[in-house]
C-alpha positions as CSV (number, residue, x, y, z in Angstrom):
1,X,0.3,0.3,0.0
2,X,1.6,3.4,-1.2
3,X,-0.1,5.2,2.0
4,X,-1.8,8.5,-0.1
5,X,-4.3,9.9,0.9
6,X,-7.3,10.3,-0.6
7,X,-11.6,11.3,-0.1
8,X,-14.3,9.0,-0.9
9,X,-17.8,10.4,-2.2
10,X,-20.6,9.9,-0.1
11,X,-24.6,10.9,-1.3
12,X,-26.3,12.1,1.8
13,X,-30.0,13.6,1.9
14,X,-32.0,15.3,4.8
15,X,-35.3,15.3,4.0
16,X,-37.4,17.0,6.8
17,X,-41.1,17.2,7.3
18,X,-42.6,20.2,9.0
19,X,-46.8,18.9,10.2
20,X,-47.6,21.1,13.4
21,X,-46.7,19.1,16.6
22,X,-45.4,16.2,14.1
23,X,-41.9,16.8,12.8
24,X,-40.4,14.4,10.9
25,X,-36.4,13.8,10.0
26,X,-34.6,11.4,7.6
27,X,-31.2,10.8,6.5
28,X,-30.4,8.9,2.9
29,X,-27.1,8.1,3.0
30,X,-25.8,6.3,-0.6
31,X,-22.4,4.1,0.5
32,X,-20.5,2.5,-2.5
33,X,-18.9,-0.6,-0.8
34,X,-17.4,-3.8,-2.2
35,X,-18.8,-7.5,-2.2
36,X,-17.3,-10.7,-3.2
37,X,-18.8,-12.9,-5.9
38,X,-20.5,-16.5,-3.8
39,X,-20.2,-18.1,-7.1
40,X,-16.7,-17.2,-8.4
41,X,-15.6,-18.0,-4.6
42,X,-17.0,-21.2,-4.8
43,X,-15.3,-22.3,-7.7
44,X,-12.2,-20.6,-7.7
45,X,-9.0,-21.7,-5.5
46,X,-7.0,-19.2,-5.1
47,X,-9.4,-15.6,-5.4
48,X,-13.0,-14.3,-6.9
49,X,-14.2,-11.2,-8.4
50,X,-14.9,-8.4,-6.4
51,X,-18.3,-6.4,-7.6
52,X,-18.6,-2.6,-6.9
53,X,-21.8,-1.6,-5.8
54,X,-23.7,0.8,-4.3
55,X,-26.1,0.9,-0.6
56,X,-29.0,3.2,0.1
57,X,-29.9,3.4,3.6
58,X,-32.9,5.8,4.6
59,X,-33.3,6.0,8.4
60,X,-36.0,8.0,10.6
61,X,-34.8,8.1,13.8
62,X,-36.2,9.5,16.8
63,X,-32.5,10.5,17.7
64,X,-29.9,12.2,16.8
65,X,-27.7,9.9,14.3
66,X,-23.9,10.5,12.8
67,X,-23.8,10.1,9.3
68,X,-20.4,8.8,9.5
69,X,-22.4,6.2,11.6
70,X,-24.3,5.2,9.4
71,X,-21.6,4.6,7.1
72,X,-19.3,2.9,9.1
73,X,-22.3,0.1,9.6
74,X,-22.8,-0.5,5.9
75,X,-19.3,-1.0,5.2
76,X,-18.8,-3.2,7.9
77,X,-21.2,-5.1,5.9
78,X,-19.4,-4.9,2.4
79,X,-16.6,-8.2,1.7
80,X,-13.4,-5.2,2.3
81,X,-12.7,-1.8,2.1
82,X,-12.7,0.2,-0.5
83,X,-10.7,2.8,-1.4
84,X,-11.4,6.3,-3.4
85,X,-7.6,5.8,-5.2
86,X,-5.8,2.8,-6.1
87,X,-2.1,3.6,-6.6
88,X,0.8,1.6,-6.8
89,X,4.5,2.5,-4.9
90,X,6.3,4.2,-7.8
């Protein structure tokens, strides 16, 4: 690993509704992840291919929720860590 730092883009939306005394707030986060293909893993001795995709999570919470906690929750379910930049040491 080169140790080069990069940024990862996440799409975040805050959706609010004001309706008298029943105010509502929702958070929507789109998290890029990598998932290991289970079929490829099953038939391969040395490894399997990964698929990059996006997980969308929407949360209606009664208390404060950190966007970073939602991202962490989704990323922990992925097959491996995803990097915004891949660079081999030169």
